[in-house]
C-alpha positions as CSV (number, residue, x, y, z in Angstrom):
1,M,-287.0,68.1,110.6
2,D,-288.6,71.3,108.9
3,D,-288.3,72.5,105.4
4,V,-287.9,76.3,106.6
5,K,-284.0,77.3,106.1
6,S,-282.7,80.1,108.1
7,A,-281.1,83.5,105.9
8,F,-277.9,82.1,107.0
9,H,-278.8,78.9,105.4
10,E,-280.8,80.6,102.1
11,L,-277.9,82.7,101.6
12,A,-275.6,79.5,101.1
13,L,-272.9,80.6,103.8
14,P,-270.4,77.9,104.4
15,D,-270.6,78.6,108.2
16,A,-274.4,79.0,108.2
17,D,-275.0,76.1,111.1
18,E,-272.7,77.5,113.2
19,L,-274.1,81.1,112.8
20,L,-278.0,80.3,113.4
21,V,-276.9,78.3,116.9
22,K,-274.8,81.7,117.6
23,A,-277.5,84.1,116.8
24,D,-279.9,81.4,119.1
25,L,-277.7,82.3,122.1
26,L,-277.1,85.9,121.6
27,R,-280.9,86.0,121.0
28,F,-281.4,84.4,124.1
29,V,-278.6,86.2,126.3
30,T,-279.9,89.7,125.0
31,G,-283.9,88.8,125.7
32,E,-282.6,87.9,129.4
33,I,-280.7,91.2,130.0
34,K,-284.3,92.8,128.9
35,K,-286.1,90.4,130.7
36,R,-284.6,91.5,133.7
37,G,-284.2,95.1,132.4
38,L,-280.0,95.1,133.1
39,T,-278.2,98.4,132.0
40,Q,-275.4,97.8,130.2
41,K,-273.4,98.5,133.2
42,A,-275.4,95.7,135.3
43,A,-274.9,93.6,132.7
44,G,-271.4,93.6,131.5
45,D,-270.6,93.5,135.9
46,L,-273.0,89.9,135.7
47,L,-271.5,88.7,132.8
48,D,-268.2,89.7,133.3
49,L,-267.7,91.6,130.1
50,D,-266.5,95.4,129.0
51,Q,-268.5,97.8,128.2
52,P,-267.9,97.4,124.2
53,N,-268.0,93.8,124.4
54,V,-271.7,94.7,126.0
55,S,-272.8,97.0,123.4
56,A,-271.5,94.6,120.6
57,L,-274.3,91.7,122.7
58,V,-277.0,93.9,122.6
59,H,-276.6,95.1,118.9
60,E,-276.5,91.2,118.0
61,K,-273.1,91.5,116.4
62,L,-272.6,88.0,115.9
63,G,-268.3,87.8,114.5
64,R,-267.6,89.1,118.2
65,F,-268.7,86.1,119.5
66,S,-267.8,81.9,119.8
67,V,-270.3,79.5,120.4
68,Q,-268.7,78.9,123.5
69,K,-268.4,82.4,125.2
70,L,-271.9,82.8,124.4
71,M,-272.6,79.6,125.6
72,A,-270.5,81.0,128.9
73,L,-272.6,84.1,129.0
74,V,-275.7,81.2,129.5
75,A,-274.3,80.1,132.5
76,R,-273.4,83.3,133.8
77,L,-277.1,84.1,133.5
78,G,-277.4,81.0,135.7
79,F,-278.8,78.6,133.0
80,A,-277.8,75.2,132.8
81,V,-276.1,74.8,129.1
82,S,-275.2,71.2,127.4
83,I,-274.4,70.1,123.9
84,H,-276.5,67.3,122.9
85,V,-275.4,64.5,120.4
86,E,-277.1,62.3,118.7
87,G,-277.1,60.0,115.8
88,G,-276.0,56.4,115.2
89,G,-277.6,55.0,118.3
90,V,-275.7,57.2,120.7
91,A,-277.4,59.8,122.2
92,F,-275.3,62.1,125.6
93,D,-275.3,65.1,126.8
94,V,-271.6,67.7,127.4
95,P,-272.4,69.8,130.0
96,L,-270.5,72.9,129.9
97,R,-268.3,73.0,133.0
98,R,-266.9,76.2,134.1
99,A,-263.5,76.7,135.8
100,A,-263.4,77.1,139.7
């Protein structure tokens, strides 16, 4: 691991790790929206979000979204999402499964 800390860690926020994960996922989703040239309406339709939540997403309002919700948005964009667990001689992935 490198010695570079996030702003969340520098501020000694108790939920710094979660905020960092949320920020990374949120940036990925907003990056895909921009990359695909989606309007807020089209992004809302694709991601199954109403306009206020699309606006919160593109304005990177972290408090509006859970890690689980952001992972679901990444999956709705067509990407495989999983949680990787590693340590103590154990390593496994838990894929995000959407309900049918």
